[in-house]
C-alpha positions as CSV (number, residue, x, y, z in Angstrom):
1,X,-0.1,0.1,0.0
2,X,1.5,2.9,-0.7
3,X,1.5,5.6,2.0
4,X,-0.7,8.9,1.3
5,X,0.8,12.0,0.5
6,X,1.6,14.6,3.1
7,X,-0.4,18.1,2.4
8,X,1.9,20.9,1.5
9,X,2.8,23.1,4.5
10,X,1.1,26.6,3.9
11,X,1.2,28.1,7.2
12,X,1.9,31.5,7.2
13,X,1.9,31.5,3.1
14,X,-0.7,34.2,1.7
15,X,0.1,34.3,-2.0
16,X,-1.4,36.7,-4.6
17,X,-3.4,33.9,-5.8
18,X,-4.9,33.0,-2.5
19,X,-5.7,36.5,-1.7
20,X,-7.6,36.8,-5.1
21,X,-9.3,33.4,-4.4
22,X,-10.4,34.5,-1.2
23,X,-11.7,38.0,-2.4
24,X,-13.4,36.1,-5.0
25,X,-15.6,34.1,-2.5
26,X,-16.2,37.3,-0.3
27,X,-17.3,39.0,-3.6
28,X,-20.2,36.6,-3.7
29,X,-22.3,36.0,-6.9
30,X,-22.2,32.7,-9.0
31,X,-18.5,32.1,-8.2
32,X,-18.8,32.1,-4.6
33,X,-21.8,30.0,-4.6
34,X,-19.8,27.5,-6.7
35,X,-16.8,27.9,-3.8
36,X,-18.9,27.4,-1.1
37,X,-20.6,24.2,-2.8
38,X,-17.1,22.6,-3.2
39,X,-15.8,23.6,0.5
40,X,-19.1,21.8,1.5
41,X,-18.7,18.9,-0.6
42,X,-15.5,18.1,0.5
43,X,-15.5,19.1,4.3
44,X,-19.2,18.2,4.9
45,X,-20.6,15.7,2.8
46,X,-16.9,13.9,1.8
47,X,-14.2,14.2,4.1
48,X,-11.3,14.5,1.7
49,X,-7.5,14.3,2.3
50,X,-5.1,15.7,-0.1
51,X,-3.9,12.9,-1.4
52,X,-7.5,12.5,-2.8
53,X,-8.0,15.9,-3.9
54,X,-4.9,16.7,-5.8
55,X,-6.3,14.4,-8.0
56,X,-9.8,15.8,-8.2
57,X,-10.9,18.0,-11.3
58,X,-11.6,21.3,-9.6
59,X,-11.4,24.7,-11.5
60,X,-8.8,26.2,-8.9
61,X,-5.6,25.7,-8.0
62,X,-5.8,22.5,-6.0
63,X,-2.9,23.7,-3.2
64,X,-4.8,27.0,-2.5
65,X,-8.0,25.6,-2.4
66,X,-6.8,22.6,0.1
67,X,-5.7,25.4,2.2
68,X,-9.3,27.5,2.2
69,X,-10.6,24.0,3.1
70,X,-8.3,23.0,5.8
71,X,-8.5,26.6,7.6
72,X,-11.9,26.0,7.7
73,X,-11.7,22.8,9.2
74,X,-9.3,24.3,11.7
75,X,-12.2,26.5,13.0
76,X,-14.5,23.5,14.1
77,X,-11.9,21.5,15.6
78,X,-11.5,20.1,19.3
79,X,-8.6,19.0,20.6
80,X,-7.4,16.1,22.5
81,X,-4.1,16.0,24.4
82,X,-2.5,12.9,24.8
83,X,0.7,13.0,26.5
84,X,2.9,15.3,24.5
85,X,0.9,15.0,21.4
86,X,-2.2,16.8,20.0
87,X,-5.1,15.3,18.1
88,X,-7.8,17.0,16.7
89,X,-11.4,16.0,15.2
90,X,-15.0,17.3,14.4
91,X,-18.2,16.0,13.3
92,X,-18.9,16.9,9.7
93,X,-22.5,16.9,8.4
94,X,-21.5,13.4,7.0
95,X,-21.7,11.9,10.0
96,X,-24.7,13.4,11.3
97,X,-27.4,10.7,9.5
98,X,-25.1,7.8,10.2
99,X,-24.5,8.4,14.0
100,X,-28.7,9.2,14.1
101,X,-29.2,5.5,12.6
102,X,-27.0,4.1,15.4
103,X,-28.8,5.8,18.0
104,X,-32.1,4.8,16.6
105,X,-31.0,1.0,17.3
106,X,-32.8,0.5,20.8
107,X,-30.7,-1.2,23.4
108,X,-33.7,-3.7,24.3
109,X,-35.1,-4.7,20.7
110,X,-35.0,-4.9,16.6
111,X,-38.1,-2.9,16.4
112,X,-35.9,-0.1,14.6
113,X,-35.2,-2.6,12.0
114,X,-37.9,-4.8,10.9
115,X,-40.4,-4.6,13.3
116,X,-39.6,-7.8,15.5
117,X,-36.8,-9.4,15.6
118,X,-37.0,-13.7,14.3
119,X,-37.0,-15.0,17.7
120,X,-35.3,-15.2,21.0
121,X,-33.3,-18.3,19.8
122,X,-32.3,-17.3,16.8
123,X,-31.3,-13.8,18.5
124,X,-29.3,-15.6,20.9
125,X,-27.5,-17.6,17.9
126,X,-26.7,-14.4,16.4
127,X,-25.3,-12.8,18.8
128,X,-22.8,-15.7,19.3
129,X,-22.3,-16.3,15.7
130,X,-21.6,-12.8,15.3
131,X,-19.3,-12.8,18.5
132,X,-17.4,-15.8,16.5
133,X,-17.1,-13.5,13.3
134,X,-15.5,-10.4,15.1
135,X,-13.2,-12.8,17.1
136,X,-12.2,-14.8,14.0
137,X,-11.7,-11.6,11.7
138,X,-9.7,-9.5,14.4
139,X,-7.4,-12.6,14.9
140,X,-7.1,-12.8,11.0
141,X,-6.1,-8.9,10.6
142,X,-3.1,-9.8,13.2
143,X,-2.2,-12.7,11.2
144,X,-4.1,-15.9,12.4
145,X,-4.2,-18.6,9.3
146,X,-7.0,-20.7,10.6
147,X,-10.0,-20.4,8.4
148,X,-13.4,-19.0,9.0
149,X,-15.2,-22.5,8.9
150,X,-12.6,-24.4,10.7
151,X,-12.3,-21.5,13.4
152,X,-16.1,-21.6,14.1
153,X,-16.2,-25.6,14.1
154,X,-13.3,-25.1,17.2
155,X,-15.4,-22.3,18.9
156,X,-18.7,-24.4,18.8
157,X,-17.2,-27.9,20.1
158,X,-15.1,-25.7,22.8
159,X,-12.2,-27.7,21.5
160,X,-8.5,-26.8,22.8
161,X,-6.4,-24.7,20.3
162,X,-3.8,-26.5,18.8
163,X,-1.7,-23.8,17.4
164,X,-1.0,-19.8,17.9
165,X,-3.7,-18.9,15.5
166,X,-6.4,-21.0,17.0
167,X,-5.6,-19.8,20.6
168,X,-5.6,-16.4,19.2
169,X,-9.5,-16.8,18.2
170,X,-10.2,-18.7,21.3
171,X,-8.8,-15.8,23.3
172,X,-10.6,-13.1,21.2
173,X,-13.9,-15.0,21.4
174,X,-13.6,-15.4,25.1
175,X,-12.9,-11.9,25.6
176,X,-15.5,-10.5,23.4
177,X,-18.0,-12.7,25.6
178,X,-16.8,-10.9,28.7
179,X,-17.0,-7.4,27.9
180,X,-20.3,-7.0,29.1
181,X,-19.1,-8.4,32.5
182,X,-16.6,-5.5,32.2
183,X,-18.8,-2.3,30.9
184,X,-19.3,-1.1,34.7
185,X,-15.6,-0.3,35.7
186,X,-14.0,2.8,34.4
187,X,-11.3,2.5,32.0
188,X,-7.8,2.3,34.0
189,X,-4.3,1.0,33.2
190,X,-5.3,-2.3,34.7
191,X,-8.4,-2.9,32.8
192,X,-6.8,-2.2,29.3
193,X,-3.8,-4.9,30.8
194,X,-6.7,-7.3,31.8
195,X,-8.1,-7.1,28.5
196,X,-4.8,-7.3,26.8
197,X,-4.2,-10.3,28.8
198,X,-7.2,-12.1,27.9
199,X,-6.9,-11.7,24.4
200,X,-2.8,-12.6,23.8
201,X,-2.3,-15.1,26.8
202,X,-0.6,-18.2,25.3
203,X,0.3,-16.2,22.2
204,X,3.0,-14.1,23.0
205,X,6.7,-14.6,23.6
206,X,6.7,-14.4,27.2
207,X,4.1,-13.8,29.6
208,X,5.6,-10.5,30.5
209,X,4.5,-9.4,27.1
210,X,0.8,-10.1,28.2
211,X,1.0,-7.9,31.4
212,X,3.1,-5.3,30.9
213,X,3.6,-2.3,28.5
214,X,6.5,-2.3,26.1
215,X,9.9,-1.4,27.3
216,X,11.9,-1.0,24.0
217,X,11.4,1.1,20.8
218,X,11.9,-1.2,18.4
219,X,8.3,-1.9,17.3
220,X,7.4,-0.1,14.1
221,X,4.2,-0.8,12.4
222,X,5.0,-1.9,8.6
223,X,3.7,-3.6,5.6
224,X,2.6,-7.2,5.8
225,X,4.1,-7.9,2.4
226,X,7.2,-5.6,2.4
227,X,8.5,-5.1,6.0
228,X,11.2,-2.5,4.7
229,X,8.1,-0.3,4.0
230,X,7.1,1.7,7.8
231,X,4.0,3.3,8.1
232,X,4.3,4.2,11.6
233,X,7.0,4.7,14.7
234,X,5.0,4.5,17.6
235,X,5.7,6.8,20.3
236,X,9.1,6.2,22.5
237,X,7.9,3.5,25.2
238,X,9.3,5.9,28.2
239,X,6.1,8.1,27.1
240,X,3.4,5.0,27.5
241,X,2.4,5.4,31.0
242,X,1.9,9.2,30.9
243,X,-0.2,9.1,27.2
244,X,-2.1,6.0,28.6
245,X,-3.2,8.2,31.9
246,X,-4.6,10.9,29.5
247,X,-6.2,8.3,27.3
248,X,-7.5,6.8,30.6
249,X,-8.4,10.6,32.0
250,X,-9.9,11.0,28.1
251,X,-12.3,8.0,28.3
252,X,-13.6,8.7,31.8
253,X,-14.4,12.4,31.6
254,X,-18.1,12.9,30.9
255,X,-17.9,16.8,31.6
256,X,-17.3,17.7,27.8
257,X,-19.9,15.2,25.8
258,X,-18.3,13.6,22.9
259,X,-20.8,11.1,21.2
260,X,-20.2,7.8,22.8
261,X,-20.0,5.7,19.4
262,X,-17.2,8.8,18.3
263,X,-15.4,8.8,21.7
264,X,-15.1,4.6,21.1
265,X,-13.5,4.9,17.6
266,X,-11.0,7.8,19.2
267,X,-9.7,5.0,22.0
268,X,-9.9,2.5,19.2
269,X,-7.2,4.8,17.3
270,X,-5.2,6.2,20.0
271,X,-4.4,2.7,21.4
272,X,-3.3,1.5,17.7
273,X,-1.3,4.9,17.3
274,X,0.5,4.6,20.9
275,X,1.1,0.9,20.5
276,X,1.6,0.4,24.1
277,X,2.3,-3.6,23.9
278,X,4.9,-5.3,22.1
279,X,2.0,-7.6,20.6
280,X,-1.9,-7.4,20.3
281,X,-2.3,-4.0,20.1
282,X,-5.1,-4.3,17.2
283,X,-7.1,-6.6,18.9
284,X,-7.0,-4.9,22.4
285,X,-7.6,-1.9,20.2
286,X,-10.8,-3.1,18.9
287,X,-11.8,-4.9,21.9
288,X,-11.5,-1.5,23.6
289,X,-14.1,0.0,21.0
290,X,-16.5,-2.6,21.7
291,X,-16.1,-2.3,25.5
292,X,-16.9,1.6,25.5
293,X,-19.6,1.0,23.3
294,X,-21.4,-1.6,25.5
295,X,-20.5,0.7,28.4
296,X,-22.9,3.3,27.1
297,X,-25.4,0.8,26.2
298,X,-25.0,0.5,22.2
299,X,-26.2,-3.3,22.8
300,X,-26.7,-3.5,19.1
301,X,-23.0,-3.5,18.3
302,X,-22.9,-7.2,20.0
303,X,-24.8,-7.9,16.7
304,X,-22.0,-7.0,14.2
305,X,-18.5,-7.5,13.4
306,X,-16.7,-4.8,12.2
307,X,-13.3,-6.7,12.0
308,X,-15.1,-8.7,9.3
309,X,-15.0,-5.9,6.6
310,X,-12.2,-4.8,7.8
311,X,-10.4,-8.0,6.8
312,X,-12.0,-7.8,3.7
313,X,-10.6,-3.8,3.3
314,X,-7.3,-4.1,4.9
315,X,-5.4,-1.5,3.2
316,X,-8.1,1.0,3.9
317,X,-8.2,0.1,7.1
318,X,-4.4,0.8,7.5
319,X,-5.1,3.9,5.1
320,X,-7.6,5.2,7.7
321,X,-4.7,5.5,10.5
322,X,-2.3,6.8,7.6
323,X,-4.6,9.8,6.5
324,X,-4.9,10.7,10.3
325,X,-1.2,10.9,10.9
326,X,-0.1,12.6,7.5
327,X,-2.6,15.5,8.7
328,X,-1.2,16.8,11.8
329,X,-3.3,14.0,13.5
330,X,-7.1,14.8,12.2
331,X,-8.8,11.9,13.6
332,X,-11.8,12.6,11.7
333,X,-10.5,10.5,8.4
334,X,-10.6,7.6,10.8
335,X,-13.6,8.1,12.4
336,X,-15.2,8.6,9.1
337,X,-14.1,5.2,8.1
338,X,-15.1,3.5,11.2
339,X,-18.7,5.1,11.2
340,X,-19.0,4.1,7.5
341,X,-18.0,0.5,8.5
342,X,-20.7,0.3,11.1
343,X,-23.5,1.5,9.0
344,X,-22.2,-1.3,6.4
345,X,-22.6,-3.8,9.1
346,X,-25.9,-2.8,9.9
347,X,-27.1,-3.0,6.5
348,X,-25.8,-7.0,6.8
349,X,-27.8,-7.1,9.8
350,X,-30.6,-6.0,8.0
351,X,-30.1,-8.5,5.2
352,X,-29.6,-11.2,8.0
353,X,-32.6,-10.4,9.8
354,X,-35.0,-10.9,6.3
355,X,-33.2,-14.1,5.3
356,X,-33.7,-15.3,8.9
357,X,-37.4,-14.5,8.9
358,X,-37.3,-16.9,5.7
359,X,-35.6,-19.4,7.3
360,X,-37.9,-19.5,9.9
361,X,-41.0,-19.8,7.9
362,X,-39.4,-22.6,6.5
363,X,-38.6,-24.2,9.7
364,X,-42.0,-24.1,11.2
365,X,-43.0,-25.4,8.2
366,X,-40.9,-28.5,8.9
367,X,-42.7,-28.3,12.8
368,X,-46.1,-29.0,10.6
369,X,-44.9,-31.6,8.8
370,X,-42.7,-33.4,11.0
371,X,-45.1,-34.9,14.0
372,X,-43.4,-34.4,17.3
373,X,-40.7,-32.0,16.1
374,X,-39.6,-28.9,18.4
375,X,-38.8,-25.6,16.8
376,X,-35.2,-26.3,17.8
377,X,-34.9,-29.1,16.1
378,X,-36.5,-28.3,12.5
379,X,-33.8,-25.4,13.0
380,X,-31.3,-28.1,13.5
381,X,-32.6,-30.1,10.6
382,X,-33.0,-27.3,8.2
383,X,-28.9,-26.7,9.0
384,X,-28.3,-30.0,7.7
385,X,-30.8,-29.8,4.7
386,X,-28.5,-26.5,3.9
387,X,-25.5,-28.7,4.0
388,X,-26.1,-32.1,3.0
389,X,-22.8,-33.3,2.4
390,X,-21.3,-32.2,5.6
391,X,-21.1,-34.0,8.7
392,X,-21.8,-32.5,12.3
393,X,-20.7,-33.3,15.8
394,X,-22.8,-33.3,18.7
395,X,-20.3,-30.7,20.4
396,X,-20.9,-28.7,17.3
397,X,-24.6,-28.3,17.6
398,X,-24.7,-28.2,21.3
399,X,-22.3,-25.1,20.7
400,X,-24.2,-23.7,17.9
401,X,-27.6,-23.9,19.7
402,X,-26.4,-23.0,23.0
403,X,-27.5,-26.6,24.7
404,X,-26.1,-29.2,26.4
405,X,-24.4,-31.9,24.9
406,X,-27.4,-34.5,26.5
407,X,-29.9,-32.0,25.0
408,X,-27.9,-32.0,21.3
409,X,-27.5,-35.8,21.4
410,X,-31.3,-36.1,21.9
411,X,-32.2,-33.9,19.5
412,X,-29.7,-35.5,16.9
413,X,-30.7,-39.0,17.7
414,X,-34.7,-38.0,17.3
415,X,-33.7,-36.6,13.7
416,X,-32.1,-40.2,13.3
417,X,-35.2,-41.7,14.4
418,X,-37.6,-39.9,11.7
419,X,-35.3,-41.2,9.2
420,X,-33.8,-37.2,8.4
421,X,-30.5,-37.9,9.6
422,X,-27.6,-40.6,9.2
423,X,-25.1,-41.5,12.1
424,X,-21.9,-42.6,11.8
425,X,-18.7,-43.4,14.3
426,X,-15.5,-41.0,13.6
427,X,-13.0,-42.8,16.0
428,X,-14.3,-42.4,19.3
429,X,-17.3,-39.7,18.7
430,X,-20.5,-40.1,16.7
431,X,-21.4,-37.6,13.7
432,X,-24.5,-37.1,11.8
433,X,-25.3,-36.1,8.1
434,X,-28.4,-35.4,6.3
435,X,-30.0,-38.5,5.0
436,X,-31.8,-37.1,2.1
437,X,-35.1,-37.6,1.0
438,X,-36.4,-40.9,-0.5
439,X,-35.2,-41.0,-3.9
440,X,-31.9,-38.9,-3.3
């Protein structure tokens, strides 16, 4: 990935061309209207970086125009001091509609989306599935090599991880499930370390790396394909304690209102920027985003996976960091990208609800067609019908439907008894497969 070009330094530079441009704006008329339209477009409706603006076909010198829109942004900035560094952001118009959609989400239900969520069983199942997706994707972003299907199987069956990649995913999943338990706590050094330890245990070079901030300055953030290309040099390790102090104070300060979703994204960015640990910073940053959102009762975010979308656009995710760092720590770029990702994940949730309602209707038909079949058993059977060549272990069904092993075994044996499944012996365990209809 190519690093974005740093904006030109125009501080204190008032050229004749710039003065003429500004004079034209203040004179009014059609030219002023066009300038105003472009300023609004690139500041409020599309928060643009110099690296993109310089390629736009606009009827003005791009350097002068950049200086104008950048100057107007600076009048709206809010400043955040972390250690010796200053960070900025503001909330342009484009954010308002997207944040409003997130705010409409009720903590208790999904009425705001489609009137009614399919069922409590499906709601619970989707929550578990979403946590799995986030755990898997967040780990894959940091190098975990396990595939999604295999990772889900491990999590559903509760299998002991066999390697570092599997351990990363299991740790992430268990940590995400704990975040609601931790949301009533204020942020602290101890809580950050606790979350980091849960996420990284057994995956780093030493146990001290799990529980202590880094004590060296040889950590850099570089290109995963070309390690010689360095994107970010984190602050010196001696500055980390003071920077974390300020980050904690920022997170816990309720005197000055910052929208909780925006604040959660800022925490995500700052942990990535400070890079307080030798490893596991990305996973910890994303977990803290979820923790802060849940702390402020944005429970809907449990049902979406932002990292799953990041996995499909890793360069854009990295670029959002770089846009901020190359433009005087303007975090608006990173906030913009993340709000867009959350909105995209909400759209995926909508599609899921529509699909789930259709599947629930199919399960109800199975209940009516097959005597003495419970709704959960119909859901299990529908899973087998969807994947007719796949084997399911009892533990996987128990994990997916959040029932005990004896209950899962009873359900599967009943479906076998009714001629819908075939049972096989796989070593010491029993596995089941869809039998199919007559003639198949």
